C-alpha positions in Angstrom: 69.4 59.2 146.1 68.0 60.8 143.1 65.4 58.1 141.5 62.9 56.5 144.0 62.5 53.1 144.2 59.0 52.7 142.0 56.7 50.6 144.8 53.2 48.3 143.8 50.4 48.3 146.4 48.6 44.9 146.8 45.6 44.7 149.1 44.2 47.9 150.4 42.5 46.5 153.3 43.1 48.1 156.8 47.4 47.1 157.1 47.5 48.1 153.3 46.1 51.6 154.1 48.9 51.8 156.8 51.4 50.9 154.4 50.4 53.1 151.4 50.2 56.1 154.0 54.1 54.8 155.3 54.9 54.5 151.6 53.9 58.5 150.9 56.1 59.2 153.7 59.0 57.3 152.9 61.7 59.6 150.7 63.2 55.7 149.4 59.8 55.0 148.0 57.1 56.1 144.9 53.7 54.1 145.2 53.5 53.6 141.3 50.7 50.9 141.7 48.3 49.8 143.5 46.5 46.3 143.2 43.1 45.2 144.7 40.3 42.9 143.2 37.8 45.3 145.1 38.9 48.4 142.4 37.2 51.1 144.7 39.5 50.4 147.4 42.9 50.4 144.9 41.3 53.8 143.8 41.0 55.3 147.0 44.6 54.8 148.1 45.4 56.2 144.6 43.3 59.0 145.2 44.9 59.7 148.3 49.0 58.8 147.5 48.7 58.5 143.5 49.7 55.6 141.0 47.5 53.7 139.1 45.0 50.8 139.8 44.1 47.6 138.6 42.2 45.0 139.9 44.5 42.5 139.3 47.7 41.4 140.5 48.9 40.6 137.3 48.8 43.6 135.4 50.8 45.2 138.7 53.5 42.7 138.4 54.1 42.7 135.1 53.5 46.1 133.8 57.5 47.2 133.8 56.5 50.2 136.4 57.4 49.0 140.0 60.9 47.6 141.1 59.2 46.3 144.4 55.8 45.0 145.5 54.2 45.5 149.3 52.0 42.8 149.6 48.9 43.2 152.0 46.4 40.9 150.7 45.0 37.9 151.9 47.2 35.0 153.7 46.3 32.4 150.4 48.1 35.1 148.0 51.1 35.3 149.9 52.9 32.3 148.7 51.9 33.3 144.7 52.8 36.7 145.0 56.2 36.2 146.4 57.0 33.8 144.0 55.7 35.6 141.1 58.2 38.4 142.9 61.1 36.1 142.3 60.3 35.3 138.8 60.3 39.2 138.0 62.9 39.9 139.8 60.5 42.2 142.1 62.3 42.9 145.7 59.0 42.1 147.9 57.9 43.0 151.7 55.4 40.8 152.3 52.7 40.6 155.6 52.6 38.0 157.9 52.2 35.3 157.8 53.5 33.5 155.0 50.9 31.3 154.6 48.5 28.5 157.5 50.3 25.4 155.3 53.6 25.0 156.2 54.1 22.9 153.7 52.8 25.5 150.9 55.9 27.5 152.5 58.3 24.9 152.2 57.9 24.5 148.5 59.5 27.9 148.5 61.9 27.9 150.7 65.0 27.0 148.5 63.7 29.4 145.3 63.1 32.0 147.9 67.5 31.4 149.8 68.8 31.4 146.3 66.5 34.6 145.3 68.3 37.6 143.8 66.2 39.8 145.3 65.3 41.1 148.8 62.0 38.7 150.4 61.4 40.9 153.9 58.8 39.4 155.9 56.3 42.1 158.2 57.1 41.2 161.5 56.9 45.4 162.2 57.6 44.4 166.3 61.6 44.4 165.3 61.5 48.1 164.2 59.5 49.5 166.9 62.2 51.8 168.8 61.5 50.9 172.5 61.4 46.9 171.8 65.1 47.1 169.8 66.5 48.8 172.4 66.0 46.2 174.7 67.1 44.1 172.4 70.3 46.3 171.2 71.4 46.0 174.7 70.8 42.8 175.7 73.0 41.6 172.5 75.8 44.1 174.0 75.7 42.1 177.1 74.3 44.7 179.8 72.5 42.1 181.8 74.9 39.2 181.2 73.5 35.7 180.0 69.7 36.1 179.2 67.8 34.0 180.9 64.1 34.2 180.5 62.2 36.6 177.9 59.0 37.5 179.3 56.6 39.3 176.5 52.7 40.1 176.7 50.4 41.1 173.9 46.9 41.9 174.7 44.5 43.0 172.0 41.6 45.4 173.3 39.0 43.1 171.9 38.7 40.2 169.8 38.3 40.8 166.0 35.0 40.0 164.6 33.6 36.3 163.7 34.2 36.3 160.0 37.9 37.4 160.5 38.5 34.8 163.1 36.9 31.9 160.8 39.7 32.5 158.4 42.6 33.7 160.5 44.4 30.4 160.8 43.5 30.9 164.8 45.1 33.1 167.3 48.7 31.0 167.2 49.3 31.9 163.2 47.5 34.9 163.6 48.4 36.7 166.9 51.1 35.3 168.9 52.9 34.5 165.8 54.7 38.3 166.1 55.8 37.0 169.3 57.0 34.0 168.3 59.2 35.8 165.6 60.2 38.5 168.2 61.1 35.9 170.6 63.8 34.5 167.9 65.1 38.3 167.3 66.2 37.5 171.2 66.8 33.9 170.9 66.9 32.2 167.3 67.4 28.6 168.1 64.3 27.7 169.7 63.9 23.9 170.4 60.8 22.8 172.7 57.6 25.0 172.7 54.8 23.9 175.1 51.0 25.9 175.4 48.0 26.0 176.9 44.9 27.6 175.1 41.6 28.4 177.0 38.3 29.8 176.5 37.3 32.5 179.2 35.6 35.0 177.7 34.5 34.7 173.4 31.7 31.9 172.3 31.8 33.0 168.8 36.2 32.3 169.0 35.1 28.6 170.8 33.0 28.1 168.2 35.5 28.3 165.2 37.9 25.9 167.3 40.2 28.3 167.9 41.4 29.7 171.8 41.0 33.8 173.3 43.8 33.0 175.7 46.6 31.2 175.6 50.3 31.1 177.0 53.0 29.1 175.6 56.9 28.5 176.6 59.6 27.8 174.6 63.3 26.9 175.7 66.3 27.8 173.7 69.4 25.4 172.7 71.0 27.3 175.8 68.4 26.7 178.2 66.8 30.0 177.6 63.3 30.4 178.3 60.9 32.2 177.1 56.9 32.6 178.4 54.4 34.5 175.5 51.1 36.0 177.5 48.3 36.4 175.1 44.8 37.6 175.3 42.1 38.6 172.6 40.9 41.4 175.2 42.1 43.7 177.1 40.0 46.2 178.9 42.6 48.7 179.6 43.9 48.6 175.9 46.2 47.5 173.5 48.8 46.0 176.1 52.4 45.5 175.0 55.2 44.9 177.1 58.7 42.9 177.4 61.2 42.2 180.3 64.5 40.1 179.5 66.0 38.7 182.3 69.7 38.1 182.7 72.7 36.6 185.2 73.6 40.3 185.3 70.2 42.2 185.7 66.7 42.8 183.7 65.4 45.5 181.2 61.7 45.9 180.3 59.8 47.6 178.4 56.7 49.2 178.9 53.5 50.5 177.5 53.7 53.6 175.2 51.4 56.2 176.4 50.3 59.5 174.7 51.4 61.5 177.4 53.6 61.1 180.1 50.6 63.3 183.0 50.0 61.3 185.8 47.2 62.6 188.2 46.7 62.7 192.0 43.9 62.8 193.7 42.4 61.9 197.3 40.5 59.6 195.2 43.7 58.1 193.0 47.4 58.2 192.8 48.9 57.8 189.2 46.1 57.9 187.4 46.8 58.2 183.3 45.0 58.0 179.9 44.5 54.3 178.7 46.9 52.8 176.1 46.4 53.3 172.7 43.2 51.2 171.5 44.7 50.1 168.2 48.0 48.0 166.9 48.0 50.4 164.5 48.5 53.3 167.0 51.2 51.7 169.0 53.2 50.4 166.1 52.4 53.6 163.6 56.6 54.5 163.7 57.2 50.3 163.6 55.6 50.0 160.5 57.2 53.0 158.9 61.2 52.0 160.2 60.6 48.8 159.0 59.5 49.8 155.3 62.9 52.3 155.7 64.6 48.8 156.6 63.2 47.2 153.3 64.3 50.0 151.0 67.9 50.1 152.6 68.2 46.4 151.9 67.7 47.0 147.8 69.7 50.0 147.7 73.0 48.9 149.6 72.5 45.3 149.9 72.7 45.6 153.6 69.5 43.4 154.3 68.2 43.6 158.1 64.8 42.9 157.8 63.4 39.7 158.6 64.2 36.8 156.1 61.6 34.0 153.9 63.2 31.9 156.5 62.2 34.4 159.8 58.6 33.5 158.6 59.1 30.1 158.4 60.6 29.4 161.9 57.9 31.5 162.9 55.1 29.2 161.7 57.3 26.0 162.7 56.3 27.5 166.1 53.2 28.1 165.5 52.3 24.9 164.8 54.5 23.5 167.7 52.3 25.5 170.2 49.2 24.6 168.4 50.1 20.6 168.6 51.1 21.3 172.2 48.0 23.1 173.4 46.1 20.3 171.7 48.0 17.2 173.3 49.3 18.6 176.7 52.7 17.5 175.6 56.0 18.9 174.6 56.7 19.5 171.0 60.4 19.1 170.1 60.8 21.7 166.9 64.3 21.9 164.6 64.2 25.3 163.1 
């Protein structure tokens, strides 16, 4: 390829910085513009990786100097920026969730479905090599019919109160990745049951949110999905998947920086802690997510999660919240 895809980054917070580094490493893209109302953040990214800067996303969008945008700005901006991407013919890779309000997501659904651009949602776990390998082998029939999918996701420590207050709650903020990943295996989920608890963080409880949740989902063919989430884990970022089928089981365990194990009189198989941050655990997945987005633009073969995938994850999050509050299973139609 002789010409790179010109991409504009909107938002330079923690996740925006990760994406900027991925863009810089990716041969398909050139970072040509960076936008953030906190201009110092945009200037810092541009100094590292290049591109013009602005404190107004609209300037970036209408500059004529971008072919695509990567939306890493706060959630309430996502729908508006996707809409502008559609209007201006700019491909969009947008961080999750599309919005916290399903009605706003529904309003843009038909327009997104008919758009002539690539709209990809940032569900990066689909691109993690270990997790993707499990999916690939399940799809090949290695374990027969999939009967039960177990997803465990625990963060090392809860986010600050300020973040929790605007996050939309654990189901829309944290579990939404697991909802999408469950649909990666079982697209047609028809029922959701959830239980939430507050066992260790007072300020999460004060915000009306849960710090720990268990979710059970049922697929159209009676497949079961169990998701276990916690906002804390004393031993690091805990990410595991188990797929159980009629002919066997596949699992992906936690990824560690070293395979060395220590054996002494006091302990055996002692190992280094798990990664303590999601950016460490999923660094490769973020890079592969970006590559899939670029290849979709260039070839038309889109393998990225779509706008409808983002909508479906939010529908499941809303159903889980309703179930946790009412104690009843909630039927869903995706």
